PDB file of N, H, CA, C and O in Angstrom:
ATOM      1  N   UNK A   1     109.341 107.787 133.582  1.00  0.00           N
ATOM      2  CA  UNK A   1     108.260 107.781 132.318  1.00  0.00           C
ATOM      3  C   UNK A   1     106.910 107.864 132.899  1.00  0.00           C
ATOM      4  O   UNK A   1     106.678 107.397 134.014  1.00  0.00           O
ATOM      5  N   UNK A   2     106.002 108.448 132.172  1.00  0.00           N
ATOM      6  H   UNK A   2     106.190 108.827 131.266  1.00  0.00           H
ATOM      7  CA  UNK A   2     104.600 108.593 132.523  1.00  0.00           C
ATOM      8  C   UNK A   2     103.991 107.394 132.480  1.00  0.00           C
ATOM      9  O   UNK A   2     104.415 106.499 131.749  1.00  0.00           O
ATOM     10  N   UNK A   3     102.902 107.245 133.282  1.00  0.00           N
ATOM     11  H   UNK A   3     102.557 107.972 133.876  1.00  0.00           H
ATOM     12  CA  UNK A   3     102.069 106.004 133.352  1.00  0.00           C
ATOM     13  C   UNK A   3     101.317 105.992 131.898  1.00  0.00           C
ATOM     14  O   UNK A   3     100.870 107.034 131.419  1.00  0.00           O
ATOM     15  N   UNK A   4     101.225 104.827 131.290  1.00  0.00           N
ATOM     16  H   UNK A   4     101.588 103.981 131.680  1.00  0.00           H
ATOM     17  CA  UNK A   4     100.670 104.657 130.007  1.00  0.00           C
ATOM     18  C   UNK A   4     101.614 104.610 128.759  1.00  0.00           C
ATOM     19  O   UNK A   4     101.196 104.321 127.638  1.00  0.00           O
ATOM     20  N   UNK A   5     102.810 104.889 129.013  1.00  0.00           N
ATOM     21  H   UNK A   5     103.150 105.124 129.923  1.00  0.00           H
ATOM     22  CA  UNK A   5     103.886 104.956 127.970  1.00  0.00           C
ATOM     23  C   UNK A   5     104.221 103.547 127.760  1.00  0.00           C
ATOM     24  O   UNK A   5     104.541 102.835 128.712  1.00  0.00           O
ATOM     25  N   UNK A   6     104.158 103.086 126.494  1.00  0.00           N
ATOM     26  H   UNK A   6     103.897 103.665 125.720  1.00  0.00           H
ATOM     27  CA  UNK A   6     104.709 101.663 126.184  1.00  0.00           C
ATOM     28  C   UNK A   6     105.834 101.910 125.250  1.00  0.00           C
ATOM     29  O   UNK A   6     105.586 102.186 124.076  1.00  0.00           O
ATOM     30  N   UNK A   7     107.074 101.830 125.691  1.00  0.00           N
ATOM     31  H   UNK A   7     107.275 101.607 126.645  1.00  0.00           H
ATOM     32  CA  UNK A   7     108.251 102.165 124.906  1.00  0.00           C
ATOM     33  C   UNK A   7     108.309 101.457 123.535  1.00  0.00           C
ATOM     34  O   UNK A   7     108.607 102.091 122.523  1.00  0.00           O
ATOM     35  N   UNK A   8     108.005 100.066 123.507  1.00  0.00           N
ATOM     36  H   UNK A   8     107.763  99.551 124.329  1.00  0.00           H
ATOM     37  CA  UNK A   8     108.049  99.304 122.401  1.00  0.00           C
ATOM     38  C   UNK A   8     107.049  99.612 121.359  1.00  0.00           C
ATOM     39  O   UNK A   8     107.238  99.270 120.192  1.00  0.00           O
ATOM     40  N   UNK A   9     105.982 100.252 121.745  1.00  0.00           N
ATOM     41  H   UNK A   9     105.828 100.529 122.694  1.00  0.00           H
ATOM     42  CA  UNK A   9     104.844 100.675 120.803  1.00  0.00           C
ATOM     43  C   UNK A   9     104.920 102.181 120.493  1.00  0.00           C
ATOM     44  O   UNK A   9     104.347 102.644 119.507  1.00  0.00           O
ATOM     45  N   UNK A  10     105.601 102.906 121.305  1.00  0.00           N
ATOM     46  H   UNK A  10     106.066 102.530 122.107  1.00  0.00           H
ATOM     47  CA  UNK A  10     105.532 104.374 121.008  1.00  0.00           C
ATOM     48  C   UNK A  10     106.893 105.017 120.862  1.00  0.00           C
ATOM     49  O   UNK A  10     106.993 106.230 121.050  1.00  0.00           O
ATOM     50  N   UNK A  11     107.999 104.253 120.523  1.00  0.00           N
ATOM     51  H   UNK A  11     107.918 103.268 120.370  1.00  0.00           H
ATOM     52  CA  UNK A  11     109.290 104.666 120.287  1.00  0.00           C
ATOM     53  C   UNK A  11     109.559 104.657 118.712  1.00  0.00           C
ATOM     54  O   UNK A  11     109.299 103.664 118.032  1.00  0.00           O
ATOM     55  N   UNK A  12     110.072 105.775 118.205  1.00  0.00           N
ATOM     56  H   UNK A  12     110.283 106.581 118.757  1.00  0.00           H
ATOM     57  CA  UNK A  12     110.334 105.803 116.800  1.00  0.00           C
ATOM     58  C   UNK A  12     111.938 105.732 116.546  1.00  0.00           C
ATOM     59  O   UNK A  12     112.694 106.333 117.309  1.00  0.00           O
ATOM     60  N   UNK A  13     112.359 105.092 115.614  1.00  0.00           N
ATOM     61  H   UNK A  13     111.745 104.603 114.994  1.00  0.00           H
ATOM     62  CA  UNK A  13     113.690 105.091 115.361  1.00  0.00           C
ATOM     63  C   UNK A  13     113.905 106.200 114.118  1.00  0.00           C
ATOM     64  O   UNK A  13     113.221 106.128 113.097  1.00  0.00           O
ATOM     65  N   UNK A  14     114.687 106.989 114.268  1.00  0.00           N
ATOM     66  H   UNK A  14     115.242 107.047 115.098  1.00  0.00           H
ATOM     67  CA  UNK A  14     114.969 108.114 113.230  1.00  0.00           C
ATOM     68  C   UNK A  14     116.359 108.071 112.887  1.00  0.00           C
ATOM     69  O   UNK A  14     117.260 108.058 113.725  1.00  0.00           O
ATOM     70  N   UNK A  15     116.532 108.050 111.602  1.00  0.00           N
ATOM     71  H   UNK A  15     115.800 108.061 110.921  1.00  0.00           H
ATOM     72  CA  UNK A  15     117.963 107.957 110.941  1.00  0.00           C
ATOM     73  C   UNK A  15     118.199 109.124 110.107  1.00  0.00           C
ATOM     74  O   UNK A  15     117.287 109.907 109.840  1.00  0.00           O
ATOM     75  N   UNK A  16     119.439 109.278 109.669  1.00  0.00           N
ATOM     76  H   UNK A  16     120.180 108.642 109.886  1.00  0.00           H
ATOM     77  CA  UNK A  16     119.842 110.209 108.656  1.00  0.00           C
ATOM     78  C   UNK A  16     119.718 111.718 109.179  1.00  0.00           C
ATOM     79  O   UNK A  16     119.488 112.640 108.396  1.00  0.00           O
ATOM     80  N   UNK A  17     119.886 111.905 110.553  1.00  0.00           N
ATOM     81  H   UNK A  17     120.073 111.155 111.188  1.00  0.00           H
ATOM     82  CA  UNK A  17     119.861 113.136 111.119  1.00  0.00           C
ATOM     83  C   UNK A  17     121.197 113.892 110.989  1.00  0.00           C
ATOM     84  O   UNK A  17     122.292 113.331 110.949  1.00  0.00           O
ATOM     85  N   UNK A  18     120.981 115.328 110.922  1.00  0.00           N
ATOM     86  H   UNK A  18     120.091 115.783 110.954  1.00  0.00           H
ATOM     87  CA  UNK A  18     122.216 116.189 110.852  1.00  0.00           C
ATOM     88  C   UNK A  18     122.909 115.923 112.269  1.00  0.00           C
ATOM     89  O   UNK A  18     122.263 115.855 113.315  1.00  0.00           O
ATOM     90  N   UNK A  19     124.273 115.782 112.188  1.00  0.00           N
ATOM     91  H   UNK A  19     124.798 115.837 111.339  1.00  0.00           H
ATOM     92  CA  UNK A  19     125.057 115.492 113.307  1.00  0.00           C
ATOM     93  C   UNK A  19     125.041 116.652 114.371  1.00  0.00           C
ATOM     94  O   UNK A  19     125.462 116.464 115.512  1.00  0.00           O
ATOM     95  N   UNK A  20     124.577 117.764 113.982  1.00  0.00           N
ATOM     96  H   UNK A  20     124.235 117.917 113.054  1.00  0.00           H
ATOM     97  CA  UNK A  20     124.548 119.041 114.825  1.00  0.00           C
ATOM     98  C   UNK A  20     123.194 119.174 115.701  1.00  0.00           C
ATOM     99  O   UNK A  20     123.074 120.016 116.592  1.00  0.00           O
ATOM    100  N   UNK A  21     122.236 118.289 115.361  1.00  0.00           N
ATOM    101  H   UNK A  21     122.333 117.605 114.638  1.00  0.00           H
ATOM    102  CA  UNK A  21     121.008 118.434 116.052  1.00  0.00           C
ATOM    103  C   UNK A  21     121.144 117.930 117.525  1.00  0.00           C
ATOM    104  O   UNK A  21     121.848 116.976 117.856  1.00  0.00           O
ATOM    105  N   UNK A  22     120.366 118.709 118.388  1.00  0.00           N
ATOM    106  H   UNK A  22     119.794 119.484 118.119  1.00  0.00           H
ATOM    107  CA  UNK A  22     120.442 118.329 119.864  1.00  0.00           C
ATOM    108  C   UNK A  22     119.054 117.559 120.184  1.00  0.00           C
ATOM    109  O   UNK A  22     118.176 117.566 119.320  1.00  0.00           O
ATOM    110  N   UNK A  23     118.874 116.983 121.253  1.00  0.00           N
ATOM    111  H   UNK A  23     119.587 116.977 121.955  1.00  0.00           H
ATOM    112  CA  UNK A  23     117.566 116.397 121.711  1.00  0.00           C
ATOM    113  C   UNK A  23     116.486 117.423 121.665  1.00  0.00           C
ATOM    114  O   UNK A  23     115.375 117.036 121.305  1.00  0.00           O
ATOM    115  N   UNK A  24     116.647 118.625 121.964  1.00  0.00           N
ATOM    116  H   UNK A  24     117.551 118.940 122.256  1.00  0.00           H
ATOM    117  CA  UNK A  24     115.541 119.657 121.857  1.00  0.00           C
ATOM    118  C   UNK A  24     115.138 119.852 120.469  1.00  0.00           C
ATOM    119  O   UNK A  24     113.954 119.998 120.164  1.00  0.00           O
ATOM    120  N   UNK A  25     116.189 119.860 119.534  1.00  0.00           N
ATOM    121  H   UNK A  25     117.150 119.742 119.782  1.00  0.00           H
ATOM    122  CA  UNK A  25     115.896 120.092 118.035  1.00  0.00           C
ATOM    123  C   UNK A  25     114.987 119.010 117.606  1.00  0.00           C
ATOM    124  O   UNK A  25     113.931 119.309 117.048  1.00  0.00           O
ATOM    125  N   UNK A  26     115.310 117.765 117.821  1.00  0.00           N
ATOM    126  H   UNK A  26     116.168 117.522 118.274  1.00  0.00           H
ATOM    127  CA  UNK A  26     114.551 116.659 117.404  1.00  0.00           C
ATOM    128  C   UNK A  26     113.221 116.535 117.916  1.00  0.00           C
ATOM    129  O   UNK A  26     112.279 116.155 117.220  1.00  0.00           O
ATOM    130  N   UNK A  27     113.123 116.876 119.223  1.00  0.00           N
ATOM    131  H   UNK A  27     113.889 117.184 119.788  1.00  0.00           H
ATOM    132  CA  UNK A  27     111.810 116.883 120.039  1.00  0.00           C
ATOM    133  C   UNK A  27     110.935 118.097 119.328  1.00  0.00           C
ATOM    134  O   UNK A  27     109.714 117.965 119.252  1.00  0.00           O
ATOM    135  N   UNK A  28     111.450 119.036 118.918  1.00  0.00           N
ATOM    136  H   UNK A  28     112.442 119.144 118.980  1.00  0.00           H
ATOM    137  CA  UNK A  28     110.571 120.194 118.201  1.00  0.00           C
ATOM    138  C   UNK A  28     110.118 119.650 116.781  1.00  0.00           C
ATOM    139  O   UNK A  28     109.017 119.927 116.304  1.00  0.00           O
ATOM    140  N   UNK A  29     110.938 118.956 116.230  1.00  0.00           N
ATOM    141  H   UNK A  29     111.832 118.732 116.618  1.00  0.00           H
ATOM    142  CA  UNK A  29     110.512 118.394 114.873  1.00  0.00           C
ATOM    143  C   UNK A  29     109.323 117.457 115.025  1.00  0.00           C
ATOM    144  O   UNK A  29     108.451 117.427 114.157  1.00  0.00           O
ATOM    145  N   UNK A  30     109.273 116.707 116.089  1.00  0.00           N
ATOM    146  H   UNK A  30     109.982 116.732 116.794  1.00  0.00           H
ATOM    147  CA  UNK A  30     108.179 115.608 116.302  1.00  0.00           C
ATOM    148  C   UNK A  30     107.049 116.084 117.112  1.00  0.00           C
ATOM    149  O   UNK A  30     106.072 115.350 117.257  1.00  0.00           O
ATOM    150  N   UNK A  31     107.095 117.278 117.667  1.00  0.00           N
ATOM    151  H   UNK A  31     107.889 117.875 117.550  1.00  0.00           H
ATOM    152  CA  UNK A  31     105.949 117.780 118.485  1.00  0.00           C
ATOM    153  C   UNK A  31     104.757 118.028 117.695  1.00  0.00           C
ATOM    154  O   UNK A  31     103.684 118.091 118.295  1.00  0.00           O
ATOM    155  N   UNK A  32     104.790 118.182 116.405  1.00  0.00           N
ATOM    156  H   UNK A  32     105.662 118.131 115.918  1.00  0.00           H
ATOM    157  CA  UNK A  32     103.663 118.402 115.506  1.00  0.00           C
ATOM    158  C   UNK A  32     102.753 117.071 115.416  1.00  0.00           C
ATOM    159  O   UNK A  32     101.576 117.099 115.056  1.00  0.00           O
ATOM    160  N   UNK A  33     103.422 115.948 115.775  1.00  0.00           N
ATOM    161  H   UNK A  33     104.378 115.925 116.068  1.00  0.00           H
ATOM    162  CA  UNK A  33     102.683 114.606 115.766  1.00  0.00           C
ATOM    163  C   UNK A  33     102.189 114.206 117.095  1.00  0.00           C
ATOM    164  O   UNK A  33     101.622 113.122 117.236  1.00  0.00           O
ATOM    165  N   UNK A  34     102.374 115.031 118.095  1.00  0.00           N
ATOM    166  H   UNK A  34     102.835 115.911 117.980  1.00  0.00           H
ATOM    167  CA  UNK A  34     101.846 114.665 119.483  1.00  0.00           C
ATOM    168  C   UNK A  34     102.959 115.018 120.516  1.00  0.00           C
ATOM    169  O   UNK A  34     104.055 115.412 120.117  1.00  0.00           O
ATOM    170  N   UNK A  35     102.699 114.886 121.759  1.00  0.00           N
ATOM    171  H   UNK A  35     101.809 114.566 122.083  1.00  0.00           H
ATOM    172  CA  UNK A  35     103.685 115.220 122.840  1.00  0.00           C
ATOM    173  C   UNK A  35     104.853 114.291 122.859  1.00  0.00           C
ATOM    174  O   UNK A  35     104.668 113.074 122.829  1.00  0.00           O
ATOM    175  N   UNK A  36     106.052 114.815 122.906  1.00  0.00           N
ATOM    176  H   UNK A  36     106.202 115.803 122.930  1.00  0.00           H
ATOM    177  CA  UNK A  36     107.242 113.903 122.904  1.00  0.00           C
ATOM    178  C   UNK A  36     107.607 113.579 124.345  1.00  0.00           C
ATOM    179  O   UNK A  36     107.771 114.504 125.141  1.00  0.00           O
ATOM    180  N   UNK A  37     107.730 112.431 124.683  1.00  0.00           N
ATOM    181  H   UNK A  37     107.597 111.680 124.037  1.00  0.00           H
ATOM    182  CA  UNK A  37     108.216 111.945 126.060  1.00  0.00           C
ATOM    183  C   UNK A  37     109.604 112.097 126.357  1.00  0.00           C
ATOM    184  O   UNK A  37     110.013 112.576 127.415  1.00  0.00           O
ATOM    185  N   UNK A  38     110.438 111.632 125.287  1.00  0.00           N
ATOM    186  H   UNK A  38     110.106 111.243 124.428  1.00  0.00           H
ATOM    187  CA  UNK A  38     111.872 111.634 125.539  1.00  0.00           C
ATOM    188  C   UNK A  38     112.558 111.475 124.231  1.00  0.00           C
ATOM    189  O   UNK A  38     112.045 110.740 123.388  1.00  0.00           O
ATOM    190  N   UNK A  39     113.687 112.104 123.982  1.00  0.00           N
ATOM    191  H   UNK A  39     114.104 112.701 124.668  1.00  0.00           H
ATOM    192  CA  UNK A  39     114.513 111.900 122.836  1.00  0.00           C
ATOM    193  C   UNK A  39     115.936 111.519 123.222  1.00  0.00           C
ATOM    194  O   UNK A  39     116.587 112.173 124.037  1.00  0.00           O
ATOM    195  N   UNK A  40     116.434 110.324 122.542  1.00  0.00           N
ATOM    196  H   UNK A  40     115.905 109.793 121.880  1.00  0.00           H
ATOM    197  CA  UNK A  40     117.669 110.003 122.870  1.00  0.00           C
ATOM    198  C   UNK A  40     118.578 109.911 121.563  1.00  0.00           C
ATOM    199  O   UNK A  40     118.293 109.107 120.675  1.00  0.00           O
ATOM    200  N   UNK A  41     119.611 110.705 121.478  1.00  0.00           N
ATOM    201  H   UNK A  41     119.842 111.357 122.200  1.00  0.00           H
ATOM    202  CA  UNK A  41     120.410 110.735 120.278  1.00  0.00           C
ATOM    203  C   UNK A  41     121.518 109.728 120.559  1.00  0.00           C
ATOM    204  O   UNK A  41     122.146 109.723 121.617  1.00  0.00           O
ATOM    205  N   UNK A  42     121.719 108.896 119.583  1.00  0.00           N
ATOM    206  H   UNK A  42     121.208 108.900 118.723  1.00  0.00           H
ATOM    207  CA  UNK A  42     122.852 107.800 119.783  1.00  0.00           C
ATOM    208  C   UNK A  42     124.203 108.474 119.464  1.00  0.00           C
ATOM    209  O   UNK A  42     124.395 109.080 118.410  1.00  0.00           O
ATOM    210  N   UNK A  43     125.116 108.336 120.423  1.00  0.00           N
ATOM    211  H   UNK A  43     124.960 107.844 121.279  1.00  0.00           H
ATOM    212  CA  UNK A  43     126.359 109.051 120.292  1.00  0.00           C
ATOM    213  C   UNK A  43     127.469 107.969 120.433  1.00  0.00           C
ATOM    214  O   UNK A  43     127.267 106.904 121.016  1.00  0.00           O
ATOM    215  N   UNK A  44     128.658 108.314 119.861  1.00  0.00           N
ATOM    216  H   UNK A  44     128.822 109.180 119.388  1.00  0.00           H
ATOM    217  CA  UNK A  44     129.772 107.468 119.870  1.00  0.00           C
ATOM    218  C   UNK A  44     130.342 107.568 121.357  1.00  0.00           C
ATOM    219  O   UNK A  44     130.491 108.643 121.939  1.00  0.00           O
ATOM    220  N   UNK A  45     130.628 106.386 121.873  1.00  0.00           N
ATOM    221  H   UNK A  45     130.507 105.513 121.400  1.00  0.00           H
ATOM    222  CA  UNK A  45     130.993 106.315 123.361  1.00  0.00           C
ATOM    223  C   UNK A  45     132.318 107.047 123.700  1.00  0.00           C
ATOM    224  O   UNK A  45     132.520 107.568 124.797  1.00  0.00           O
ATOM    225  N   UNK A  46     133.253 107.049 122.620  1.00  0.00           N
ATOM    226  H   UNK A  46     133.089 106.627 121.729  1.00  0.00           H
ATOM    227  CA  UNK A  46     134.514 107.559 122.794  1.00  0.00           C
ATOM    228  C   UNK A  46     134.569 109.183 122.545  1.00  0.00           C
ATOM    229  O   UNK A  46     135.074 109.959 123.356  1.00  0.00           O
ATOM    230  N   UNK A  47     134.023 109.544 121.403  1.00  0.00           N
ATOM    231  H   UNK A  47     133.613 108.914 120.744  1.00  0.00           H
ATOM    232  CA  UNK A  47     134.011 110.941 121.034  1.00  0.00           C
ATOM    233  C   UNK A  47     132.901 111.670 121.431  1.00  0.00           C
ATOM    234  O   UNK A  47     133.007 112.896 121.413  1.00  0.00           O
ATOM    235  N   UNK A  48     131.675 111.078 121.846  1.00  0.00           N
ATOM    236  H   UNK A  48     131.589 110.082 121.860  1.00  0.00           H
ATOM    237  CA  UNK A  48     130.608 111.692 122.308  1.00  0.00           C
ATOM    238  C   UNK A  48     129.926 112.466 121.272  1.00  0.00           C
ATOM    239  O   UNK A  48     129.119 113.341 121.586  1.00  0.00           O
ATOM    240  N   UNK A  49     130.229 112.171 119.946  1.00  0.00           N
ATOM    241  H   UNK A  49     130.885 111.460 119.690  1.00  0.00           H
ATOM    242  CA  UNK A  49     129.611 112.871 118.858  1.00  0.00           C
ATOM    243  C   UNK A  49     128.449 112.058 118.384  1.00  0.00           C
ATOM    244  O   UNK A  49     128.421 110.836 118.527  1.00  0.00           O
ATOM    245  N   UNK A  50     127.527 112.717 117.841  1.00  0.00           N
ATOM    246  H   UNK A  50     127.550 113.710 117.724  1.00  0.00           H
ATOM    247  CA  UNK A  50     126.223 112.085 117.271  1.00  0.00           C
ATOM    248  C   UNK A  50     126.558 111.162 116.312  1.00  0.00           C
ATOM    249  O   UNK A  50     127.527 111.373 115.583  1.00  0.00           O
ATOM    250  N   UNK A  51     125.767 109.977 116.189  1.00  0.00           N
ATOM    251  H   UNK A  51     124.979 109.805 116.781  1.00  0.00           H
ATOM    252  CA  UNK A  51     125.889 109.017 115.032  1.00  0.00           C
ATOM    253  C   UNK A  51     124.859 109.260 114.001  1.00  0.00           C
ATOM    254  O   UNK A  51     124.709 108.489 113.053  1.00  0.00           O
ATOM    255  N   UNK A  52     124.111 110.381 114.184  1.00  0.00           N
ATOM    256  H   UNK A  52     124.233 111.008 114.954  1.00  0.00           H
ATOM    257  CA  UNK A  52     123.140 110.669 113.258  1.00  0.00           C
ATOM    258  C   UNK A  52     121.812 109.947 113.316  1.00  0.00           C
ATOM    259  O   UNK A  52     121.048 109.985 112.352  1.00  0.00           O
ATOM    260  N   UNK A  53     121.515 109.278 114.445  1.00  0.00           N
ATOM    261  H   UNK A  53     122.136 109.247 115.228  1.00  0.00           H
ATOM    262  CA  UNK A  53     120.281 108.512 114.637  1.00  0.00           C
ATOM    263  C   UNK A  53     119.819 108.769 116.026  1.00  0.00           C
ATOM    264  O   UNK A  53     120.616 109.138 116.888  1.00  0.00           O
ATOM    265  N   UNK A  54     118.520 108.582 116.277  1.00  0.00           N
ATOM    266  H   UNK A  54     117.872 108.282 115.577  1.00  0.00           H
ATOM    267  CA  UNK A  54     117.826 108.908 117.566  1.00  0.00           C
ATOM    268  C   UNK A  54     116.707 107.989 117.761  1.00  0.00           C
ATOM    269  O   UNK A  54     116.251 107.312 116.840  1.00  0.00           O
ATOM    270  N   UNK A  55     116.263 107.964 118.959  1.00  0.00           N
ATOM    271  H   UNK A  55     116.633 108.514 119.708  1.00  0.00           H
ATOM    272  CA  UNK A  55     115.024 107.226 119.332  1.00  0.00           C
ATOM    273  C   UNK A  55     114.144 108.354 119.984  1.00  0.00           C
ATOM    274  O   UNK A  55     114.567 109.094 120.872  1.00  0.00           O
ATOM    275  N   UNK A  56     112.854 108.411 119.444  1.00  0.00           N
ATOM    276  H   UNK A  56     112.510 107.809 118.722  1.00  0.00           H
ATOM    277  CA  UNK A  56     111.933 109.405 119.973  1.00  0.00           C
ATOM    278  C   UNK A  56     110.705 108.577 120.622  1.00  0.00           C
ATOM    279  O   UNK A  56     110.001 107.777 120.007  1.00  0.00           O
ATOM    280  N   UNK A  57     110.591 108.908 121.914  1.00  0.00           N
ATOM    281  H   UNK A  57     111.163 109.558 122.414  1.00  0.00           H
ATOM    282  CA  UNK A  57     109.448 108.224 122.587  1.00  0.00           C
ATOM    283  C   UNK A  57     108.260 109.241 122.615  1.00  0.00           C
ATOM    284  O   UNK A  57     108.346 110.339 123.166  1.00  0.00           O
ATOM    285  N   UNK A  58     107.330 108.860 122.080  1.00  0.00           N
ATOM    286  H   UNK A  58     107.260 107.968 121.632  1.00  0.00           H
ATOM    287  CA  UNK A  58     106.118 109.676 121.987  1.00  0.00           C
ATOM    288  C   UNK A  58     105.056 109.353 123.091  1.00  0.00           C
ATOM    289  O   UNK A  58     104.626 108.212 123.261  1.00  0.00           O
ATOM    290  N   UNK A  59     104.676 110.398 123.805  1.00  0.00           N
ATOM    291  H   UNK A  59     105.026 111.325 123.668  1.00  0.00           H
ATOM    292  CA  UNK A  59     103.832 110.290 124.905  1.00  0.00           C
ATOM    293  C   UNK A  59     102.356 109.866 124.352  1.00  0.00           C
ATOM    294  O   UNK A  59     101.642 109.117 125.018  1.00  0.00           O
ATOM    295  N   UNK A  60     101.988 110.336 123.225  1.00  0.00           N
ATOM    296  H   UNK A  60     102.568 110.944 122.684  1.00  0.00           H
ATOM    297  CA  UNK A  60     100.677 109.989 122.730  1.00  0.00           C
ATOM    298  C   UNK A  60     100.990 110.166 121.042  1.00  0.00           C
ATOM    299  O   UNK A  60     101.551 111.171 120.606  1.00  0.00           O
ATOM    300  N   UNK A  61     100.598 109.180 120.281  1.00  0.00           N
ATOM    301  H   UNK A  61     100.142 108.364 120.635  1.00  0.00           H
ATOM    302  CA  UNK A  61     100.840 109.242 118.873  1.00  0.00           C
ATOM    303  C   UNK A  61      99.551 109.575 118.128  1.00  0.00           C
ATOM    304  O   UNK A  61      98.551 108.859 118.174  1.00  0.00           O
ATOM    305  N   UNK A  62      99.646 110.735 117.424  1.00  0.00           N
ATOM    306  H   UNK A  62     100.458 111.317 117.387  1.00  0.00           H
ATOM    307  CA  UNK A  62      98.456 111.156 116.592  1.00  0.00           C
ATOM    308  C   UNK A  62      98.533 110.603 115.158  1.00  0.00           C
ATOM    309  O   UNK A  62      99.518 110.879 114.472  1.00  0.00           O
ATOM    310  N   UNK A  63      97.585 109.869 114.693  1.00  0.00           N
ATOM    311  H   UNK A  63      96.785 109.645 115.249  1.00  0.00           H
ATOM    312  CA  UNK A  63      97.579 109.408 113.375  1.00  0.00           C
ATOM    313  C   UNK A  63      97.614 110.600 112.451  1.00  0.00           C
ATOM    314  O   UNK A  63      96.881 111.566 112.666  1.00  0.00           O
ATOM    315  N   UNK A  64      98.511 110.557 111.348  1.00  0.00           N
ATOM    316  H   UNK A  64      99.106 109.773 111.173  1.00  0.00           H
ATOM    317  CA  UNK A  64      98.624 111.628 110.391  1.00  0.00           C
ATOM    318  C   UNK A  64      98.716 110.900 108.896  1.00  0.00           C
ATOM    319  O   UNK A  64      99.425 109.918 108.676  1.00  0.00           O
ATOM    320  N   UNK A  65      97.926 111.515 107.972  1.00  0.00           N
ATOM    321  H   UNK A  65      97.350 112.313 108.151  1.00  0.00           H
ATOM    322  CA  UNK A  65      98.037 110.897 106.618  1.00  0.00           C
ATOM    323  C   UNK A  65      99.091 111.684 105.937  1.00  0.00           C
ATOM    324  O   UNK A  65      99.417 112.803 106.335  1.00  0.00           O
ATOM    325  N   UNK A  66      99.620 111.107 104.920  1.00  0.00           N
ATOM    326  H   UNK A  66      99.356 110.199 104.596  1.00  0.00           H
ATOM    327  CA  UNK A  66     100.588 111.718 104.083  1.00  0.00           C
ATOM    328  C   UNK A  66     100.289 113.086 103.675  1.00  0.00           C
ATOM    329  O   UNK A  66     101.118 113.994 103.726  1.00  0.00           O
ATOM    330  N   UNK A  67      98.944 113.231 103.223  1.00  0.00           N
ATOM    331  H   UNK A  67      98.270 112.493 103.182  1.00  0.00           H
ATOM    332  CA  UNK A  67      98.486 114.510 102.685  1.00  0.00           C
ATOM    333  C   UNK A  67      98.589 115.525 103.863  1.00  0.00           C
ATOM    334  O   UNK A  67      99.063 116.638 103.634  1.00  0.00           O
ATOM    335  N   UNK A  68      98.158 115.187 105.132  1.00  0.00           N
ATOM    336  H   UNK A  68      97.772 114.283 105.318  1.00  0.00           H
ATOM    337  CA  UNK A  68      98.408 116.094 106.318  1.00  0.00           C
ATOM    338  C   UNK A  68      99.854 116.480 106.461  1.00  0.00           C
ATOM    339  O   UNK A  68     100.132 117.658 106.685  1.00  0.00           O
ATOM    340  N   UNK A  69     100.755 115.607 106.353  1.00  0.00           N
ATOM    341  H   UNK A  69     100.530 114.650 106.171  1.00  0.00           H
ATOM    342  CA  UNK A  69     102.138 115.714 106.519  1.00  0.00           C
ATOM    343  C   UNK A  69     102.665 116.659 105.596  1.00  0.00           C
ATOM    344  O   UNK A  69     103.465 117.506 105.993  1.00  0.00           O
ATOM    345  N   UNK A  70     102.259 116.600 104.259  1.00  0.00           N
ATOM    346  H   UNK A  70     101.609 115.912 103.937  1.00  0.00           H
ATOM    347  CA  UNK A  70     102.730 117.369 103.232  1.00  0.00           C
ATOM    348  C   UNK A  70     102.158 118.878 103.316  1.00  0.00           C
ATOM    349  O   UNK A  70     102.770 119.789 102.758  1.00  0.00           O
ATOM    350  N   UNK A  71     101.158 119.072 103.914  1.00  0.00           N
ATOM    351  H   UNK A  71     100.661 118.332 104.366  1.00  0.00           H
ATOM    352  CA  UNK A  71     100.438 120.380 104.119  1.00  0.00           C
ATOM    353  C   UNK A  71     101.017 121.124 105.271  1.00  0.00           C
ATOM    354  O   UNK A  71     100.828 122.335 105.385  1.00  0.00           O
ATOM    355  N   UNK A  72     101.762 120.397 106.182  1.00  0.00           N
ATOM    356  H   UNK A  72     101.916 119.413 106.090  1.00  0.00           H
ATOM    357  CA  UNK A  72     102.357 121.071 107.394  1.00  0.00           C
ATOM    358  C   UNK A  72     103.528 121.771 107.162  1.00  0.00           C
ATOM    359  O   UNK A  72     104.091 122.356 108.088  1.00  0.00           O
TER     360      UNK A  72
END
């Protein structure tokens, strides 16, 4: 991890994801909010299939208003 990253303050929990999404897909979705440090999709330990949730570690979080989000 890069110096300056604080996982407890810069990690987002993301639910209700399509089971077909990859780490790269999720990273691309969040890049518009700032640089993504790491994406971890939670998978079933037996089947290795996605559980539809992920943790996204942001390298730097950019504050975005709802209006800005809707315009993107």
